C-alpha positions, 0 to 999 in steps of 0.5 A: 103409352099410346099415340103417334110416336116419332123418333128423331135420328138427325141429331141427338136421339129423341123420342116423342109421343104426340109431340111430347118428349118421352125419356128413354134411358140406358140400353133401351135407348140404344135398342130403340135407336137401332130399330128406328134407324132400320124402321120398317125393316126386320133387324136381326136379333144378333145385329141388335145385340151387337149394337146394344152391348157391342163387345160385352154382351151379357151371358143371356143376351137374347133374354136380356134383349127380349126384356128391353123390347118388352119394356119399350112396348110397355112404355110406348105401346105394344104395337110399336115393335113387331117380332118377325122371324129372326128379329124385330121391326119398328112398325112405321104405321105407328112410328115415324122418323125424321130420317123417313121424312127427310128421304121422302122430301128429297125424293119429291125434290128430285121428282119436281126437279125432273118436271122442271119446277125449280121453285118447288125443288128448292122449298122441299130441299130447305124443308128436308135440310131443316130437319137436321139438328146435328150429327145423327145419333151423336149422343149415343155411346154406341160406336157401331150404331154411330157407324151405321148412321154415318151414311146418312151424313152423306145423304144430308150433304148431297141435299145441302150441296144441291140447295147451295147450288140453286142459291149460287145459280140464283145470285145469292152468293152473299147470303150463303157465305156465312153458312158455307164458312160454318160448314167448312169449319165443321167439315174441313176435309170435305172439298165440295164445301170448300169449292162452293165457298170459293165460288161464292166469295169470287161471285160476291166480288171477293176474289182475294178471299176466295184464293185465301179460302183455297190456301186455308183448305190446302193447309188443312188437307195437307196437314191431316191427309198428307195430300194436295187438294183435288183437281176440281178445287185446283181448276177452280183456283186457276179460274179465279186467278184468271178472274172472269173465267170463273163466272161460268164455273159449276161446282161438282154436282151431288148427284145426277139429278143436279143437272136440272136448271135452277130457278132465279128466285124463290128465297126464304130467309134462313138467317140462324147463326151457326149452332153452338158447338158443345152446347150442354145443359139447360134442359128445363129451359129448352123444355119451356121453349119447346112448349111455345111451338105448339102455341103458334099452330092456332095462328096467333103470335107467340112471344118469349123473352129470355133475359139474364146477365152478361155471359150467361148464354142467352144467345147460345140457348136460343140459337141452339133451340132454334136449330132444333125446331127450325123444321116447324117454321117452314117460312124461314127464320129471321135473326137480328142482333139489336146491339142493345148492350156492347161497344156498338151503337144500338140498332135503331128500330127503323133500321131493324125493320128495314133489314127484316123487310128486305130479308122477306123480299120487300124491295127498297122502293116499297119500304116507307120511311115512317116507323109505324108504316114499316112496322105495319108492313112487316105485320102484313108481310108476315101474315099467314106465314110461320116464321121464327123471329129472333131479336137478340141483345135487345136494349128494352121493350120499346126497341122491339115492340114495332118488330114483333109479327102480327100472327102465326109466327114465334118471336124470341127476344134476348136481353140483359134486362127483364122486359116486363113491359113486353110481358104485361102489354104483349103477353110475352113469356119471360124466361130468366136464365140462371148460372149453370148447375154444378153438373152442367158446368163440369160437363162444359169443362168435360166437353172442352178439356176431354173426359180424361183430364176432368176425371183425373182431377175432379176436385180441381174441375169443381174449383175452376167451376166455382171460381168462374161462378158457373158462368158459361162465358167465363167457363169457356174462356178458362176451359179453352185456355187450359186446353192449349196447355195439355201438360199443365195440371188442372189444379195449376189452372185453378191456382192461377185463376184464384190468384187473379180474382183478388185483383179485379172487381166484378165486370158489371155489378148491376148484372147480379153475377158474382164472378170476375170476368176481368180476371178471366179476360186479364189471364189471356190479356196478360199473356200477350206480347206488348205489341199484341196487348196494344193492338187489343186495347186499340181495337176497343176504340173501334165503333163496331165489334167487327173489323178487317185486318186493314182497319185494325192496321190503321188503328195501330198505325202499322202495315197490314202484315204485322197487324195481321200477325198481331191479330192472329196472336189475339185469335189464338188466345180467344180474345178475338174470333176470326169467322172469315179470312181477313175479318175479325170480331169481338164478343161484346164483353171483350170489346168492353174490356178492351175499351176499358184497358185503352182508357186505363193504359192509353193516354188521351193523345194516343187514343185520339191519334188512333181514332183519327187514323181510323177515321182517315182510313175509312174516309180514304177507303170509302172514297176508293170504293165510291169511285167504283160506284159512280163517275161523279167526281168527289169534291176533294181527295183526302191527304195521303196518310203519314204512316203505312197505307193499308187502304185496299183497292177494289176490283170493281163495282161488286167488290166495292159494293160488298165492302160498303155492305159490311162497313156502312153501319160501322162508318155511321157509328164512327161519325156519330162518335166523333161528332159527339166528341165536340167541335174539331175543325179537322175531324169535323171536315173529315166526318163531313167528307165521309158522310158524302163518300157514303151517299152513293152506296146508301142511295143505290142500295136503299139503306135510306132511313139514316139519310135525313139525320146524317145529312142534316147533321153534316150540313150543320157541321159544314156550316160550323167550319165554314166549308161552303162547298161541303155545305152546298153538297149537303144541301144537294143531297138533302134535296133528294132525301126530302123529295124521297120522304115526300117533303117536297117544299123542303126539297125544292128549297134545299135544291135552290139554296144549293144552286144559289150557294154554288153560284156565289162560290163561282163553281159552275160544275156544282151549280150544274150538279145542284140544278139537276137535283132541283129539276127532279124536285120540280118534276115531282110536283108536275112542273115539267116546263120548269124542270126542262128549263133548269136542265137546259140551263145545265146543258148551257153550263156544260160548255164551261167544264161541267162534269160529263156525268152531270151533263149525262144525268141532265140529258137523261132527265130531259128525255124523261121530262120531254116524253111527259110533254109529248115531245118525242123527237126531243126525248129521243135526241136527249136519251141518245146523248145520255147513252153516248155520255155514259158509254164514254164514261164507262158508268154502267149504273147510269148507262142502264137507266139511260138506255131504258129511257132512250128505248122507252122514248123510241117506243113512245114515238111509235118505233118499238122495233128500234127500241129493242137493241137498247132494251137488250143492252140495258138488260145485259148491263143489269145482269152484269151489275146484279141489279135485279129490280132494274133487270125486272123493270127493263124486261117489263118495258121490253115485253111491252114493246114487243107486244105493241109490235105483235111479237107476242111470243117473245113478249110472253118470254120477257114478261115471264122472266120479269114476273119471276124477278118481281116476285122474287124481290117482292115487287107488286109490279108482279101482279101487273105482269101476271095480269098481262100474261093472263090476258094474252092467254085468254086471247085466241 
């Protein structure tokens, strides 16, 4: 066989010729792997014999080895392996390895880092790390060969940790949390990974979780090594306890090259979930997927849909394969769970597009509200790029069709239904997963239970496989259950399962799977304490599959500590997963089972009471979090809870934003569920208040596609229960929403209606609040005189106990309107008052905007030098609250002011930083800044 040969060592050993997988078996496989590990160097014959046969070499070992080499040459080409003096050498001229490629990429990364090109370093490291598909040579039965490969793992860690340090320095703390949590689970004794996880959690505003990570690491290290954590981890823990002192903390570098400054951008999405531990089988399906990679080379889009029943392993297959081929997609991997089936509401296509566009660096301001426009923008962003797009758990073809790329990328979809329409119209390749065959099903038990236990009672292993109908999810649950009972014969496990099956019918008949998952789940469920079983049932009432310990405590009406103990009991029997400290999640099938148990065993009154406790908890927590985002007073605070109070406190803006980031979809699902249950004045009022409480987060962060529906429904609910103040607030927010989506007439009408309503109610404060929003609508249609009149009215009302935040907003917008009218002195005066107001309130978000407006007013009036202190202060604030788009905008304005004053070098410095930030967030203003810099370069 001739052609370009590649040996893959960074994971299970593979041999490919011209891209096609070539089966190499037995001792030939071990010999070739040993030669590939030393590719280009002579491997002595005695060493090679030792690797192939270890302690049991044949009598004529050299002759046997020569026969192996001859067969390899016949299979892969006579010029592949060269006889050289005392041994053999794999010729790198005709055979390459992923290890050689990895080392070349890391070496180049060091070189460009030394030259100060951090962006190129980051891209090279990502490409290098993308070559890894698991533990080197993990599937070869040669202990000594795997020992030879152990040093390669350290090389991989150094590259990974350098890349993580770049991400941490660039402020991508939240993006790396999932990856770090997965890594410390796989390598719990590597303190450098724990150190980076603690740092990422702290910088993401999750100080308590960072300290919990230290305790978790210390427990593992003491339990396995009998040692305390090292000095660096201890120092970091102390820095986190002192809060702010950890901001400047730097993790231990992997090598000397890592003193190179890291860039503040250059992000490529790497969103694959962790690979599936102990993945077995599916060789034919993996081979079909392998064929898809080559089809993307000619720049056409390739789409494949993997369908099959619940629990069959669709996601496991796709994620495992995606990790194997990630290096073929240098522009990244997007992953979206569409929640087509399960307890969560299916993801709206518009919301999925919003997430995907943000992941590609498109700023919120550039994402249009229209579904078709978003879909077109996604295709434009993906044009000319090679990405792997995974759309997991799709409901139907219509949900995913607008999410497909236009060219050059691979879209991989999973779903329980056969997506026939997608195959007909888009030419999608359909792959239907069946049950595991007997050999692979037993191999799965082998992986989880250990070889000895399965070999000891093979008949019982086969019976367990039959009773689970070879369904991977059922097999894993049963195997993990049995693994915790080492003294119990496998035959007893099979007998217990056999006895359970007769009591329950199939979980989902339309899946076409003849297996009894209820029996499998009930096996773990029936072993729970009464309190844990009740907790499990009530968790099924949660609108999402992920929740915190505090939310679970609220559902059950318990304190956080006893609730956490019950959650730990559920985690121990694999009815829950605990991916990060304090966070828990269901598999969607377990969520369905929990809800089913709640409907069977909890009364209507108990279920409603639990939902009410959860609604109340989310409302009170959202109000607490909102208070860290804005100084606008809330219309009313919820009443204190009747039972334990598990509502968390928030350390500040970052902490509150992080909570909303993880919970806003669940909040909207909860509002949907309760609204669909029918009118109830108490619950309806709570849902309206919750809708209002989440406004600031959704608006500031740009999650705006749900806003029209959310607040139109809230408005109808407020009118239904006769809550005038809430009705006025909903109208006020709708005025902003309608202006954003371009419906200016509706925006003006909503703003005017809100003003009239608050006047009738006699609320001066909220009349002023609505007037500011109405003025914004007037300004949007160029009516600056009318806008100024409305804002002047707000300032007149301020003499009658108007909220300071409303007054500050009015002053800031008056400054902008007066600038547009050319009245610079008035603009400066109002801008200065706005700054003073927000400084007094300590509202950093609005003070940033006010400082930028004030500085721009000074600059526009011909006083650029006077604007610089305000620009610099605004810039410092944007860095404190991590608002990169605002930071870029302030730098852009600051650079313009410096250039006007003749400070060209300083203007270039500001614009270069602004350009990097605009480029990172995908803002087209980057082109404007680039042109300005080019213009300055051309000047003598």
